[in-house]
C-alpha positions as CSV (number, residue, x, y, z in Angstrom):
1,M,-20.8,30.1,20.2
2,E,-24.2,28.8,18.8
3,D,-22.7,28.3,15.2
4,T,-19.8,26.6,16.7
5,E,-21.6,24.2,18.9
6,A,-23.9,23.3,15.9
7,G,-21.0,22.4,13.6
8,F,-19.6,20.1,16.6
9,A,-23.0,18.5,16.7
10,Y,-23.1,17.7,13.1
11,Q,-19.6,16.3,13.0
12,D,-20.6,14.2,16.1
13,L,-23.6,13.0,14.4
14,F,-21.6,12.0,11.4
15,G,-19.1,10.0,13.5
16,A,-21.9,8.4,15.4
17,A,-23.5,6.1,12.9
18,D,-22.5,4.1,9.9
19,D,-25.9,5.1,8.1
20,V,-24.9,8.8,8.1
21,T,-22.7,9.0,5.3
22,R,-21.2,11.2,2.7
23,A,-23.6,9.7,0.1
24,S,-26.6,10.9,2.2
25,V,-25.2,14.5,2.1
26,S,-23.9,14.5,-1.4
27,A,-27.0,13.4,-3.0
28,A,-28.6,16.9,-2.4
29,P,-27.5,20.4,-3.2
30,P,-25.9,22.7,-0.6
31,H,-28.1,24.1,2.0
32,E,-28.0,27.6,3.3
33,Q,-29.6,28.9,6.6
34,S,-29.5,32.5,7.9
35,T,-28.1,32.4,11.4
36,S,-27.5,35.7,12.5
37,A,-27.0,39.4,11.5
38,H,-23.7,40.9,10.6
39,P,-22.6,44.1,11.9
40,H,-21.5,45.5,8.2
41,G,-25.2,44.3,7.0
42,G,-26.4,41.0,5.7
43,P,-26.8,37.6,7.2
44,T,-24.2,35.1,8.1
45,T,-25.0,31.8,6.3
46,A,-24.2,28.0,7.2
47,V,-23.5,26.1,4.1
48,L,-23.6,22.3,4.0
49,L,-21.2,21.5,1.0
50,N,-21.6,18.3,-1.0
51,S,-18.2,16.9,0.6
52,G,-20.1,17.0,4.1
53,N,-18.3,20.0,5.4
54,L,-20.4,22.6,7.2
55,V,-19.1,26.0,6.8
56,L,-20.2,29.3,8.3
57,R,-19.8,32.4,6.0
58,S,-19.8,36.3,6.4
59,P,-21.8,38.3,4.0
60,N,-18.8,38.7,1.9
61,G,-18.0,35.1,1.5
62,T,-15.3,34.7,4.0
63,T,-15.2,31.4,5.8
64,L,-15.7,32.1,9.7
65,W,-15.7,28.5,10.8
66,Q,-15.9,25.0,9.2
67,S,-16.4,21.4,10.6
68,F,-13.6,20.0,8.6
69,D,-11.2,22.1,11.0
70,H,-12.8,20.6,14.0
71,P,-13.0,16.6,13.3
72,T,-14.1,14.0,15.9
73,D,-13.4,10.2,15.3
74,T,-14.1,10.2,11.6
75,F,-12.0,11.3,8.5
76,I,-14.1,11.5,5.4
77,P,-12.9,12.2,1.6
78,D,-11.8,15.7,1.1
79,M,-10.9,16.2,4.9
80,K,-7.3,17.1,5.6
81,V,-5.1,15.7,8.2
82,G,-1.7,17.5,8.4
83,L,0.5,20.3,9.8
84,R,1.2,23.9,9.2
85,Y,4.9,24.5,8.8
86,R,4.9,27.8,10.6
87,T,3.0,26.7,13.8
88,H,3.6,22.7,13.5
89,D,0.0,22.4,14.5
90,G,-2.9,20.7,12.7
91,A,-6.1,19.0,13.3
92,R,-6.5,15.4,14.6
93,I,-9.0,12.7,14.4
94,V,-9.9,11.9,18.0
95,S,-11.5,8.7,19.3
96,W,-14.8,8.6,21.3
97,R,-14.5,7.9,25.0
98,G,-16.8,4.9,24.3
99,P,-19.3,3.4,21.8
100,G,-22.2,5.5,23.5
101,D,-20.1,8.4,24.7
102,P,-18.8,10.9,22.1
103,S,-16.7,12.8,24.5
104,P,-13.2,12.8,23.5
105,G,-11.4,9.4,24.1
106,A,-7.6,8.6,24.8
107,F,-6.7,8.0,20.9
108,S,-5.9,10.4,18.4
109,Y,-4.5,10.2,14.7
110,G,-2.7,12.9,12.8
111,M,0.6,13.8,11.4
112,D,3.8,13.6,13.3
113,P,4.9,17.2,14.3
114,S,8.6,16.4,14.9
115,T,9.0,15.3,11.4
116,S,5.9,15.9,9.2
117,L,6.8,13.0,7.3
118,Q,4.6,10.2,9.0
119,M,1.4,9.6,10.6
120,L,0.8,8.5,14.1
121,V,-2.0,6.9,16.4
122,W,-1.4,8.5,20.0
123,N,-2.6,6.8,23.3
124,G,-2.5,10.2,25.2
125,T,0.9,11.5,24.3
126,R,2.5,8.2,23.9
127,A,2.9,6.7,20.4
128,Y,0.8,3.7,19.7
129,W,1.0,3.0,16.1
130,R,3.0,4.7,13.3
131,S,2.6,4.7,9.4
132,S,5.6,4.2,7.1
133,A,7.8,7.5,6.4
134,W,6.7,9.3,3.4
135,T,8.8,8.3,0.2
136,G,7.6,11.2,-2.0
137,Y,4.5,9.6,-3.7
138,M,1.8,12.2,-4.5
139,T,-1.0,9.5,-4.8
140,V,-1.4,5.9,-3.9
141,S,-4.3,3.7,-4.4
142,R,-5.4,0.4,-2.8
143,Y,-8.3,-1.8,-4.6
144,H,-10.8,-3.7,-2.3
145,A,-12.3,-6.4,-4.5
146,T,-15.0,-7.3,-1.7
147,T,-16.8,-4.0,-2.2
148,G,-15.3,-2.6,-5.7
149,T,-13.8,0.3,-3.7
150,V,-10.6,1.9,-4.8
151,I,-9.1,4.3,-2.1
152,Y,-6.7,7.1,-3.4
153,V,-4.6,8.4,-0.8
154,A,-2.8,12.0,-1.5
155,V,-0.1,13.7,-0.1
156,V,0.2,17.4,-0.8
157,D,3.4,19.2,0.4
158,G,3.0,23.0,-0.2
159,E,4.8,26.3,0.9
160,E,2.5,26.6,4.0
161,E,1.4,23.2,5.0
162,I,1.8,19.4,4.3
163,Y,-1.2,17.2,4.6
164,M,-2.8,14.2,3.8
165,T,-6.3,13.5,2.2
166,F,-8.2,10.6,0.6
167,Y,-10.9,10.0,-2.0
168,V,-12.6,7.1,-3.4
169,N,-13.9,5.9,-7.0
170,D,-17.2,6.8,-8.4
171,G,-19.9,4.2,-7.3
172,A,-17.9,3.3,-4.4
173,P,-19.9,2.6,-1.1
174,P,-19.6,5.5,1.6
175,T,-16.3,5.3,3.0
176,R,-14.7,6.6,6.1
177,Y,-11.8,6.2,8.3
178,V,-12.5,5.9,12.1
179,V,-10.3,6.0,15.2
180,T,-12.0,3.4,17.6
181,G,-11.8,3.9,21.4
182,D,-9.4,1.0,21.6
183,G,-6.8,2.7,19.4
184,R,-7.4,1.0,16.0
185,L,-7.8,3.0,12.8
186,N,-10.3,1.3,10.4
187,A,-11.0,2.1,7.0
188,S,-14.9,1.2,6.4
189,A,-17.3,1.1,3.5
190,W,-20.4,-0.8,5.1
191,T,-18.0,-3.5,6.1
192,T,-14.3,-3.1,7.6
193,L,-11.9,-2.9,4.6
194,E,-8.6,-2.4,6.5
195,S,-7.6,-1.9,10.2
196,W,-4.3,-0.8,11.9
197,P,-2.3,-2.2,13.7
198,S,-2.7,-5.1,11.5
199,R,-0.6,-7.7,13.1
200,S,0.4,-8.9,16.5
201,C,3.8,-7.1,16.6
202,S,2.7,-4.0,14.8
203,P,1.7,-1.6,17.7
204,Y,4.6,0.8,18.3
205,G,7.8,-0.3,19.6
206,S,6.5,-4.1,20.1
207,C,10.0,-5.9,19.4
208,G,12.0,-3.3,21.4
209,A,15.2,-1.6,20.4
210,Y,17.2,-2.9,17.4
211,G,14.3,-5.4,17.0
212,Y,11.9,-5.6,14.0
213,C,8.4,-6.9,13.2
214,D,8.8,-9.4,10.2
215,N,5.1,-9.1,8.6
216,T,6.2,-11.0,5.5
217,L,5.8,-14.3,7.5
218,P,2.4,-16.2,7.7
219,V,2.3,-15.3,11.4
220,A,4.3,-12.1,12.1
221,T,6.9,-12.3,14.5
222,C,9.7,-10.2,16.2
223,K,13.6,-10.7,15.0
224,C,16.5,-8.7,15.8
225,L,18.2,-6.8,13.0
226,D,21.1,-8.2,11.2
227,G,24.2,-8.0,13.5
228,F,22.1,-7.8,16.5
229,E,21.0,-10.6,18.9
230,P,18.3,-10.7,21.8
231,A,19.0,-8.8,24.6
232,S,17.7,-11.7,26.8
233,Q,17.4,-15.1,25.1
234,A,15.3,-16.5,27.9
235,E,12.6,-13.8,27.6
236,W,12.8,-13.9,23.6
237,S,12.2,-17.3,23.6
238,G,9.2,-16.9,25.8
239,G,7.7,-14.6,23.5
240,V,8.6,-11.4,25.5
241,F,10.5,-8.9,23.3
242,S,10.4,-5.6,25.3
243,A,14.0,-5.9,26.1
244,G,15.1,-5.7,22.4
245,C,18.3,-6.7,20.9
246,R,22.0,-5.8,21.3
247,R,24.9,-5.8,19.0
248,S,26.5,-9.3,18.5
249,Q,29.7,-7.7,17.4
250,A,31.1,-4.2,18.5
251,L,31.7,-1.7,15.9
252,A,35.2,-0.5,15.2
253,P,36.5,2.4,17.4
254,C,35.6,5.9,16.2
255,G,38.3,7.0,13.7
256,G,40.0,3.5,13.3
257,G,41.7,2.3,10.2
258,E,39.5,-0.8,9.8
259,G,36.1,1.3,9.7
260,D,32.6,0.0,9.4
261,A,30.5,-1.1,6.6
262,F,26.8,-0.6,5.8
263,L,24.4,-3.5,5.4
264,A,21.3,-3.1,3.1
265,M,17.9,-4.2,4.5
266,P,15.3,-3.8,1.7
267,N,11.5,-3.9,2.1
268,M,11.5,-2.0,5.5
269,K,9.4,0.3,7.2
270,V,12.0,2.4,8.7
271,P,12.5,3.2,12.4
272,D,11.2,6.1,14.3
273,K,13.1,8.8,15.9
274,F,15.2,9.8,12.8
275,V,16.7,13.0,12.0
276,L,16.1,14.6,8.5
277,L,18.8,16.0,6.5
278,G,17.8,17.9,3.4
279,N,19.8,19.1,0.2
280,M,21.4,15.8,-0.6
281,S,22.1,15.2,-4.0
282,S,22.3,11.4,-4.1
283,G,22.1,8.3,-1.8
284,D,26.1,8.3,-1.9
285,E,26.1,11.7,-0.3
286,C,23.7,10.5,2.4
287,A,25.9,7.5,3.1
288,A,29.0,9.7,3.4
289,E,27.1,12.0,6.0
290,C,26.2,9.0,8.0
291,R,29.8,7.5,7.7
292,R,31.4,10.7,8.9
293,N,29.4,10.8,12.0
294,C,30.5,7.9,14.7
295,S,27.0,8.0,16.2
296,C,25.0,7.3,13.1
297,V,23.9,3.8,13.0
298,A,21.7,3.7,9.9
299,Y,20.5,5.9,7.0
300,A,17.6,5.9,4.2
301,Y,17.6,7.9,1.1
302,A,14.7,9.2,-1.1
303,N,14.1,11.9,-3.6
304,L,11.2,14.1,-2.9
305,R,12.1,16.8,-5.7
306,S,9.1,15.5,-7.9
307,S,6.6,15.6,-5.0
308,S,7.2,18.9,-3.0
309,A,6.4,22.3,-4.0
310,K,9.5,23.5,-2.6
311,G,11.3,21.6,-5.4
312,D,14.8,21.0,-3.9
313,M,13.8,18.4,-1.3
314,A,15.7,15.1,-1.3
315,R,15.2,13.2,2.0
316,C,18.0,11.8,3.8
317,L,17.2,10.1,7.1
318,V,19.7,9.1,9.7
319,W,19.5,7.6,13.0
320,T,22.0,8.1,16.0
321,G,20.4,6.7,18.6
322,E,18.5,3.3,19.3
323,L,16.4,1.9,16.2
324,V,12.5,1.5,17.4
325,D,9.5,0.5,15.8
326,T,11.0,-1.3,12.7
327,Q,9.3,-3.5,10.4
328,M,9.9,-5.7,7.2
329,I,6.6,-5.2,5.3
330,G,7.8,-6.8,1.9
331,V,7.4,-6.0,-1.7
332,L,3.7,-6.4,-1.9
333,W,3.3,-3.1,0.2
334,G,5.1,-1.4,-2.7
335,I,5.8,2.3,-2.5
336,T,5.9,2.5,1.2
337,A,8.7,0.1,1.6
338,E,12.2,1.4,1.7
339,T,16.0,0.1,2.0
340,L,17.3,0.8,5.6
341,H,21.1,0.9,5.6
342,L,22.4,-0.4,8.7
343,R,25.8,0.2,10.0
344,V,27.8,-3.3,10.9
345,P,31.5,-4.1,11.3
346,A,33.5,-4.4,8.4
347,G,33.4,-8.0,6.9
348,F,30.0,-8.7,8.6
349,A,28.3,-7.8,5.6
350,G,30.0,-10.4,3.3
351,T,29.6,-13.1,6.1
352,K,26.0,-12.2,6.1
353,T,25.7,-12.7,2.4
354,R,27.5,-16.3,2.3
355,S,25.5,-17.4,5.5
356,K,22.3,-16.5,3.9
357,I,23.1,-18.5,0.7
358,V,23.9,-21.5,2.8
359,R,20.9,-21.0,4.8
360,I,18.6,-20.8,1.6
361,L,20.4,-23.5,-0.6
362,L,20.7,-26.5,2.1
363,P,16.9,-26.5,2.7
364,V,16.0,-26.3,-1.0
365,L,18.3,-29.3,-1.8
366,A,17.0,-31.3,1.1
367,S,13.6,-30.6,0.2
368,I,14.1,-31.5,-3.3
369,F,15.5,-34.7,-2.3
370,M,12.7,-35.7,0.1
371,L,10.2,-34.6,-2.3
372,S,11.6,-37.0,-4.9
373,C,11.6,-39.9,-2.6
374,I,8.1,-39.3,-1.6
375,L,6.8,-39.0,-5.1
376,L,8.7,-42.4,-5.9
377,V,7.2,-44.1,-3.3
378,W,3.5,-42.6,-3.9
379,F,3.8,-43.6,-7.7
380,C,4.7,-47.2,-6.9
381,K,1.9,-47.7,-4.3
382,T,-0.8,-45.8,-6.3
383,R,-0.2,-47.0,-9.8
384,D,-1.9,-50.4,-9.3
385,K,-4.7,-48.7,-7.3
386,K,-5.3,-46.1,-9.9
387,R,-5.9,-49.0,-12.4
388,S,-8.5,-50.6,-10.1
389,N,-10.2,-47.4,-9.2
390,E,-10.7,-46.5,-13.0
391,S,-12.5,-50.1,-13.7
392,E,-14.6,-49.6,-10.4
393,K,-15.8,-46.1,-11.4
394,K,-17.8,-47.5,-14.3
395,L,-19.7,-49.6,-11.7
396,V,-20.1,-47.6,-8.6
397,P,-22.5,-45.0,-8.5
398,G,-21.4,-41.7,-7.0
399,S,-17.9,-42.3,-7.7
400,S,-15.4,-39.4,-8.4
401,V,-16.0,-39.2,-12.0
402,R,-19.6,-39.4,-13.5
403,T,-21.7,-38.2,-16.3
404,S,-24.3,-35.6,-15.2
405,S,-27.5,-35.9,-17.1
406,E,-28.7,-32.5,-15.9
407,L,-25.9,-30.8,-17.5
408,A,-26.0,-33.2,-20.7
409,E,-29.8,-31.4,-21.0
410,R,-28.0,-28.1,-21.9
411,T,-25.7,-29.4,-24.7
412,P,-26.8,-29.2,-28.4
413,N,-26.7,-33.1,-28.7
414,P,-27.7,-34.8,-25.2
415,N,-25.9,-38.1,-26.5
416,E,-22.5,-36.5,-26.6
417,D,-20.3,-37.6,-23.8
418,L,-20.0,-34.9,-21.0
419,E,-17.5,-36.2,-18.3
420,F,-16.0,-34.0,-15.8
421,P,-14.8,-34.6,-12.2
422,S,-17.7,-34.4,-9.6
423,M,-16.3,-33.6,-6.1
424,Q,-17.7,-34.3,-2.7
425,F,-18.9,-31.5,-0.8
426,S,-17.2,-32.5,2.2
427,D,-13.4,-32.3,0.4
428,I,-14.6,-28.7,-0.7
429,V,-15.6,-27.8,2.8
430,A,-12.2,-29.2,4.1
431,A,-10.1,-27.5,1.3
432,T,-11.5,-24.0,1.9
433,N,-11.6,-24.3,5.8
434,N,-15.3,-24.5,6.0
435,F,-15.6,-21.3,3.6
436,S,-13.6,-19.4,6.1
437,R,-13.6,-15.6,5.4
438,A,-10.0,-15.7,5.5
439,C,-10.0,-17.8,2.3
440,M,-12.4,-15.7,0.4
441,I,-10.7,-13.9,-2.5
442,G,-13.7,-12.3,-4.4
443,R,-17.4,-12.0,-4.5
444,G,-20.1,-11.0,-7.0
445,G,-23.9,-11.3,-7.8
446,F,-23.4,-14.9,-8.2
447,G,-22.0,-15.7,-4.6
448,K,-18.4,-16.0,-3.4
449,V,-14.9,-17.2,-4.5
450,Y,-12.5,-18.8,-2.2
451,K,-9.0,-20.1,-2.5
452,G,-8.8,-23.7,-1.3
453,T,-6.1,-26.5,-0.9
454,L,-7.0,-30.0,-1.9
455,L,-5.6,-33.1,-0.3
456,G,-2.3,-33.5,-1.9
457,G,-1.5,-29.8,-1.8
458,R,-3.1,-28.5,-5.1
459,E,-4.5,-25.0,-4.9
460,V,-7.7,-24.2,-6.4
461,A,-10.4,-21.5,-6.7
462,V,-13.7,-22.5,-5.7
463,K,-16.8,-20.7,-6.7
464,R,-19.6,-21.2,-4.6
465,L,-23.1,-19.9,-5.6
466,S,-25.4,-18.3,-3.0
467,K,-29.0,-19.6,-3.0
468,D,-30.3,-16.2,-4.1
469,S,-27.6,-15.9,-6.7
470,E,-28.2,-13.9,-9.7
471,Q,-26.5,-16.8,-11.6
472,G,-29.3,-19.5,-11.4
473,I,-29.2,-23.1,-12.1
474,E,-29.6,-22.7,-15.7
475,E,-26.4,-20.3,-15.7
476,F,-24.6,-22.6,-13.6
477,K,-25.3,-25.9,-15.9
478,N,-24.3,-23.4,-18.9
479,E,-21.1,-22.4,-17.4
480,A,-20.0,-26.0,-16.5
481,T,-21.3,-27.3,-19.6
482,L,-19.4,-24.7,-21.7
483,I,-16.2,-25.0,-19.9
484,S,-16.0,-28.8,-19.8
485,K,-16.1,-28.7,-23.4
486,L,-13.6,-26.1,-24.1
487,Q,-10.0,-26.5,-23.6
488,H,-7.6,-23.8,-24.4
489,R,-4.5,-22.1,-22.9
490,N,-6.4,-18.8,-22.4
491,L,-9.6,-20.3,-21.1
492,V,-9.9,-21.1,-17.3
493,R,-9.6,-24.7,-16.6
494,L,-12.6,-26.3,-14.9
495,L,-11.4,-29.1,-12.4
496,G,-14.7,-30.2,-10.9
497,C,-18.1,-29.4,-9.4
498,C,-20.6,-30.3,-6.8
499,T,-24.3,-30.2,-6.9
500,E,-25.1,-32.1,-3.5
501,G,-28.3,-30.8,-2.1
502,A,-28.8,-27.0,-2.8
503,E,-25.1,-26.3,-3.0
504,R,-23.8,-25.5,-6.3
505,V,-20.0,-25.3,-6.6
506,L,-17.4,-25.0,-9.2
507,V,-13.8,-25.8,-8.7
508,Y,-11.1,-24.1,-11.2
509,E,-7.6,-24.0,-11.4
510,Y,-6.2,-21.3,-9.1
511,L,-4.5,-18.4,-10.8
512,A,-1.9,-16.6,-8.5
513,N,-2.3,-13.2,-10.0
514,K,-6.3,-13.5,-9.7
515,G,-8.2,-10.9,-11.8
516,L,-6.8,-8.4,-14.4
517,D,-8.9,-5.3,-12.7
518,A,-7.2,-6.2,-9.2
519,I,-3.9,-5.0,-10.7
520,L,-5.1,-2.5,-13.2
521,F,-6.9,-0.3,-10.1
522,D,-4.1,-0.9,-7.4
523,S,-1.4,1.5,-7.7
524,E,0.9,-0.7,-5.7
525,R,0.6,-3.6,-8.2
526,K,0.1,-2.0,-11.4
527,S,3.8,-1.5,-12.2
528,L,3.8,-5.2,-13.0
529,L,1.7,-4.2,-16.1
530,D,4.4,-3.0,-18.2
531,W,3.9,-2.5,-21.9
532,P,5.2,-5.7,-23.1
533,T,3.1,-7.7,-20.3
534,R,-0.1,-5.7,-21.3
535,L,0.3,-6.4,-25.2
536,G,0.9,-10.1,-24.2
537,I,-2.4,-10.0,-22.2
538,I,-4.3,-8.2,-25.2
539,K,-2.9,-11.0,-27.4
540,G,-3.7,-13.8,-25.2
541,V,-7.2,-12.7,-24.8
542,A,-7.8,-12.0,-28.4
543,R,-6.7,-15.9,-29.1
544,G,-9.0,-17.1,-26.6
545,L,-11.7,-15.3,-28.1
546,L,-10.7,-16.6,-31.5
547,Y,-11.1,-20.1,-30.2
548,L,-14.7,-19.3,-28.8
549,H,-15.8,-17.9,-32.0
550,Q,-14.3,-20.3,-34.4
551,D,-12.0,-22.9,-33.5
552,S,-14.0,-24.7,-30.6
553,R,-16.4,-27.6,-30.8
554,L,-19.1,-25.1,-30.0
555,T,-19.4,-21.3,-31.3
556,V,-19.6,-19.5,-28.0
557,I,-20.3,-16.0,-27.4
558,H,-19.0,-14.7,-23.9
559,R,-21.4,-11.8,-23.4
560,D,-19.6,-10.5,-20.3
561,L,-16.1,-10.2,-21.3
562,K,-14.4,-7.4,-18.7
563,A,-11.2,-6.9,-16.6
564,S,-12.4,-9.0,-13.6
565,N,-13.3,-12.0,-15.9
566,V,-9.8,-12.0,-17.1
567,L,-7.4,-14.0,-14.7
568,L,-3.7,-14.2,-14.8
569,D,-1.4,-16.9,-13.9
570,A,2.0,-16.5,-12.2
571,E,3.6,-15.6,-15.6
572,M,0.9,-13.0,-16.3
573,R,-0.5,-15.2,-18.9
574,P,-4.5,-14.4,-19.4
575,K,-7.3,-16.7,-19.1
576,I,-11.0,-15.9,-19.9
577,A,-13.4,-16.9,-17.2
578,D,-17.0,-16.7,-16.1
579,F,-19.1,-18.3,-18.8
580,G,-22.2,-18.2,-16.8
581,R,-24.0,-15.7,-19.5
582,G,-22.3,-17.4,-22.4
583,L,-24.3,-18.4,-25.5
584,I,-23.8,-21.1,-28.0
585,L,-25.0,-19.4,-31.0
586,H,-24.1,-18.3,-34.6
587,G,-24.1,-14.8,-36.0
588,M,-24.3,-13.0,-32.8
589,S,-22.1,-9.9,-32.3
590,P,-19.9,-10.0,-29.1
591,E,-19.7,-6.7,-27.3
592,S,-16.9,-6.1,-24.5
593,T,-15.7,-3.7,-22.5
594,Q,-11.7,-2.8,-22.2
595,F,-9.7,-0.8,-19.9
596,F,-6.6,0.4,-21.5
597,S,-3.4,2.6,-20.2
598,V,-0.3,3.6,-22.2
599,A,2.5,3.5,-19.7
600,E,6.1,4.7,-20.0
601,S,7.1,1.1,-21.3
602,C,5.2,1.0,-24.1
603,A,5.6,1.3,-27.9
604,L,3.7,4.1,-29.3
605,D,2.9,2.1,-32.9
606,E,1.7,-1.2,-31.0
607,A,-0.6,1.1,-28.5
608,L,-2.1,2.9,-31.4
609,L,-2.5,-0.5,-33.3
610,C,-4.4,-1.9,-30.3
611,V,-6.6,1.2,-30.1
612,H,-7.4,1.3,-33.6
613,V,-8.2,-2.3,-33.5
614,G,-10.6,-1.9,-30.5
615,L,-12.7,1.0,-32.0
616,L,-13.1,-1.3,-35.1
617,C,-14.5,-4.1,-32.8
618,V,-17.1,-1.6,-31.2
619,Q,-18.4,-0.1,-34.3
620,D,-22.4,0.0,-34.3
621,D,-22.6,-2.1,-37.4
622,P,-21.5,-5.7,-36.8
623,N,-20.7,-6.1,-40.4
624,G,-17.9,-3.6,-40.1
625,R,-16.2,-5.1,-37.2
626,P,-13.2,-7.4,-38.0
627,L,-13.4,-11.3,-37.3
628,M,-11.3,-12.4,-34.4
629,S,-9.2,-14.2,-36.8
630,S,-8.3,-10.9,-38.3
631,V,-7.9,-9.3,-34.9
632,V,-5.4,-12.1,-33.8
633,S,-3.5,-11.6,-37.2
634,I,-3.4,-7.9,-36.9
635,L,-1.8,-7.9,-33.4
636,E,0.5,-10.7,-34.1
637,N,2.0,-9.0,-37.5
638,G,0.9,-5.6,-37.8
639,S,-1.1,-3.8,-40.4
640,V,-0.5,-0.8,-42.5
641,S,-3.7,-0.6,-44.1
642,L,-6.8,-0.6,-41.7
643,P,-10.0,1.0,-42.3
644,A,-11.0,4.1,-40.3
645,P,-13.5,3.0,-37.4
646,E,-17.0,4.9,-37.4
647,Q,-18.1,6.3,-34.0
648,P,-19.1,3.6,-31.6
649,A,-22.7,3.0,-30.9
650,Y,-22.4,4.3,-27.2
651,F,-19.9,6.7,-26.0
652,A,-19.6,8.1,-22.5
653,E,-17.2,10.5,-21.1
654,R,-17.1,11.7,-17.5
655,N,-15.0,14.1,-15.9
656,C,-14.5,13.7,-12.1
657,N,-13.4,17.6,-12.1
658,K,-17.0,18.7,-12.9
659,S,-17.8,22.1,-13.5
660,L,-20.6,23.5,-11.4
661,E,-22.3,27.0,-11.0
662,G,-21.6,28.8,-7.8
663,D,-18.7,28.5,-5.1
664,D,-20.9,26.5,-2.7
665,V,-19.7,23.3,-4.2
666,Q,-15.9,22.0,-3.8
667,T,-14.9,20.2,-6.9
668,S,-11.1,20.3,-7.1
669,R,-9.1,16.9,-6.6
670,N,-5.7,18.4,-6.3
671,S,-5.8,19.3,-10.1
672,M,-6.3,15.7,-11.0
673,T,-9.1,14.6,-13.5
674,I,-10.2,11.3,-14.1
675,T,-11.8,10.2,-17.6
676,V,-13.7,7.0,-17.9
677,L,-14.1,5.5,-21.4
678,Q,-16.5,2.4,-21.7
679,G,-17.4,0.5,-24.8
680,R,-21.0,-0.7,-25.1
């Protein structure tokens, strides 16, 4: 009893404070303490593993008790939440009763025992929030730019149990999931990274039977599934959705000649209360099974053969009752979204398609017409005003375009013209909603980056330097000077700057796909980077560097080229950014860091060529490195005779599956290894 209570005390302490973290445990070797004598001789030992798991062991090494099997409100890396197939039981994460009361609260988080295919948050015995049904992925990751954290969530389906676990990238701050006393599931790494339920209609069953929560809209709202209408229009209009929806047109009688059809609704989190049918060889077979059953109102199919230890599992979900807790989560949610095939009357699907085309086409045509009229009126009114303003700018101080003497001091020739738009700080505040946290899209040692919308509707990226920024005033001047003088399609474009008081702000063009790192390290978006796209990015970066090194008015060495400083526009075209550390020098050897992947869509000869050129570029001897003009030529035209590269000046290889002596440290990551290769 004393050992068990000690284990609970440790877990309660771990869940009580954010400053008690996995890092503080893993920084020291496992600790052992003799706790009692064993009847067969030798002591029973308590072992604190690097993972944070407190284990009680018998003299022969058998685990008698471990804290990971008795969690409180906290879920940390290497812990498991799942079910045993034989008993249908498993550990749950249980909330505290209150902020200062660690006794068990009302909310708990665990795997659904009735299906073993989804995770639930319960309020007592009632479902409060539900995850998407498992679609067969083994590992999925999400990148959080604010802290540089990559959370990898893994599902392991074995012969005896199925469970979910997670881990984070090396260098990430201590990360944990916590079930709070008000029923939220928070992912935290010093600050909250994610929280569920995430939208107003996300809690379980918020939209009633046959309704769904549309999370693809800026403000999530309840809608009725296709073929259904609100059961009470008055309540629905008043924002009360509990009554749900009803069919707008009845289905054909069972066995009737007309029959019914199935309407596909993509990008859905499928409803709860499904029945799992196994041994389905295809989606057509799943559809046929639902069609034969007059009570079946919907189905969804997924192939789990590559993910299950049982090897023959193809998942067919069917629904025979009310459809509850459905959501539209969109393509950005990636692997968790599914297509729900909804049973509708024959002919409804065709009518729905034609109606949807009309609903989309008419607003588009009307918008184009109205926009054309507005632009024509605006052009006529501002043409003369613009000419007048251009003459006034030369006479009025503080006008919208000026020459900055501060920045001119950083140019090789102060007498050269250096003009770029200077923006009012009040306009930038309005564009970013007073630098709202909701507008923040990135941060670093220099400060924060926000997405803003200027008067007139143009989207911009606003880089606001903090007062204690690692990028000082000299680097700020340097970046503004360099970008104002450099114009290339593969370099980010500076639209303006602000130096009012202590504020130092740069305004750039906004690039929809943000940084290359945000796609490379996000498993839901990295599928966008097929090989042709990756090769195009490589070539675009090379052309931008060639311009900097050789073709620009200045010879510029970037000095901080990495994935996060390569931005991507809507067409995935790369633009090099962040010139704060750049140098206007001749004869310096540029070093860079590249992250590289070879995916299924790549051409092997092109991939090997890129690797070969990359190795040539990081040789220790600068004289052995090719010029950027040669790099661009090789990438564009190929080459059959390249010199063999010498060993890079610095080479580091680190394996996350480290081999350590003894059996007191758990090191397995589901048989996965990660190798990090970095250039100097």
